[in-house]
C-alpha positions as a Markdown table, in Angstrom:
| # | Residue | x | y | z |
|---|---|---|---|---|
| 1 | Met | 158.1 | 60.0 | 66.5 |
| 2 | Asp | 155.6 | 57.7 | 65.4 |
| 3 | Arg | 152.8 | 58.6 | 62.6 |
| 4 | Glu | 149.9 | 58.1 | 65.7 |
| 5 | Thr | 151.3 | 60.9 | 68.1 |
| 6 | Thr | 152.3 | 62.9 | 64.9 |
| 7 | Ala | 148.8 | 62.6 | 63.7 |
| 8 | Arg | 147.6 | 63.6 | 67.2 |
| 9 | Leu | 150.2 | 66.8 | 67.3 |
| 10 | Leu | 148.5 | 68.0 | 64.2 |
| 11 | Asn | 145.1 | 67.3 | 65.2 |
| 12 | Tyr | 146.0 | 69.7 | 68.3 |
| 13 | Leu | 147.1 | 71.9 | 65.9 |
| 14 | Gly | 143.4 | 72.3 | 64.1 |
| 15 | Tyr | 144.3 | 69.9 | 61.5 |
| 16 | Glu | 141.5 | 66.9 | 60.6 |
| 17 | Val | 144.0 | 64.0 | 59.8 |
| 18 | Thr | 142.4 | 60.2 | 58.5 |
| 19 | Ser | 142.7 | 57.3 | 59.8 |
| 20 | Met | 144.7 | 56.8 | 56.4 |
| 21 | Phe | 147.1 | 59.8 | 58.1 |
| 22 | Lys | 146.6 | 61.6 | 55.5 |
| 23 | Phe | 145.7 | 65.8 | 55.8 |
| 24 | Lys | 144.9 | 69.1 | 53.6 |
| 25 | Ile | 147.5 | 71.4 | 54.6 |
| 26 | Arg | 146.2 | 74.3 | 52.8 |
| 27 | Glu | 141.9 | 75.2 | 52.2 |
| 28 | Glu | 141.5 | 72.3 | 49.7 |
| 29 | Arg | 138.6 | 70.1 | 49.1 |
| 30 | Thr | 141.5 | 66.8 | 49.3 |
| 31 | Pro | 143.7 | 66.3 | 51.7 |
| 32 | Ser | 147.7 | 67.1 | 50.7 |
| 33 | Ala | 149.2 | 65.7 | 52.7 |
| 34 | Ser | 150.5 | 61.9 | 54.9 |
| 35 | Ile | 152.5 | 61.1 | 57.3 |
| 36 | Gly | 155.3 | 58.1 | 57.1 |
| 37 | Arg | 155.7 | 55.8 | 59.5 |
| 38 | Asp | 158.8 | 58.1 | 61.5 |
| 39 | Gly | 156.6 | 61.2 | 61.5 |
| 40 | Ser | 157.1 | 63.0 | 58.4 |
| 41 | Ile | 155.4 | 65.2 | 56.5 |
| 42 | Lys | 155.3 | 65.5 | 52.5 |
| 43 | Asp | 153.1 | 67.5 | 51.3 |
| 44 | Phe | 152.2 | 65.8 | 47.9 |
| 45 | Gly | 150.8 | 69.1 | 46.8 |
| 46 | Thr | 154.0 | 71.1 | 46.6 |
| 47 | Gly | 156.6 | 68.4 | 46.6 |
| 48 | Glu | 157.2 | 70.1 | 50.3 |
| 49 | His | 158.7 | 67.2 | 52.9 |
| 50 | Phe | 159.1 | 68.4 | 56.5 |
| 51 | Ser | 160.9 | 65.8 | 59.5 |
| 52 | Asp | 158.4 | 65.9 | 62.0 |
| 53 | Val | 155.6 | 68.5 | 63.6 |
| 54 | Val | 158.2 | 70.8 | 64.6 |
| 55 | Ala | 159.7 | 71.6 | 60.8 |
| 56 | Leu | 156.2 | 72.0 | 59.7 |
| 57 | Met | 156.0 | 74.9 | 62.4 |
| 58 | His | 159.0 | 76.9 | 62.0 |
| 59 | Glu | 159.0 | 76.0 | 58.5 |
| 60 | Lys | 155.5 | 76.1 | 56.8 |
| 61 | Gly | 154.1 | 78.3 | 59.7 |
| 62 | Gly | 156.6 | 81.4 | 60.1 |
| 63 | Val | 156.6 | 79.4 | 64.4 |
| 64 | Pro | 160.8 | 80.5 | 65.7 |
| 65 | Leu | 161.7 | 76.7 | 66.4 |
| 66 | Gly | 162.6 | 77.5 | 70.1 |
| 67 | Glu | 158.6 | 78.3 | 69.9 |
| 68 | Ala | 157.7 | 74.9 | 67.8 |
| 69 | Thr | 159.3 | 72.8 | 70.3 |
| 70 | Gln | 158.5 | 74.3 | 73.7 |
| 71 | Trp | 154.8 | 73.7 | 71.9 |
| 72 | Ile | 156.2 | 70.2 | 71.0 |
| 73 | Ala | 157.2 | 69.5 | 74.1 |
| 74 | Lys | 155.1 | 71.0 | 76.2 |
| 75 | Cys | 152.1 | 68.2 | 74.3 |
| 76 | Leu | 154.6 | 65.5 | 75.2 |
| 77 | Gly | 154.8 | 66.2 | 78.7 |
| 78 | Val | 158.5 | 67.0 | 78.0 |
| 79 | Asp | 159.6 | 68.3 | 81.0 |
| 80 | His | 163.0 | 70.4 | 79.4 |
| 81 | Gly | 163.7 | 72.7 | 82.0 |
């Protein structure tokens, strides 16, 4: 997944992603996370690294892995049978 797709998915989740691919992962004044070229997410406030939006939803948001995967697939228009 590329950074543009990741940014779009994060927008769907309610995050405001800047043109520099940074966003606030918590309630704070300035962005504390960034999206890498490969779509990975780095929380530079805590040092945590998430491989993709699914991992962020699961590890940070507590969403069950299957549910997060299904949500992302639906957003991307992927038929996962």
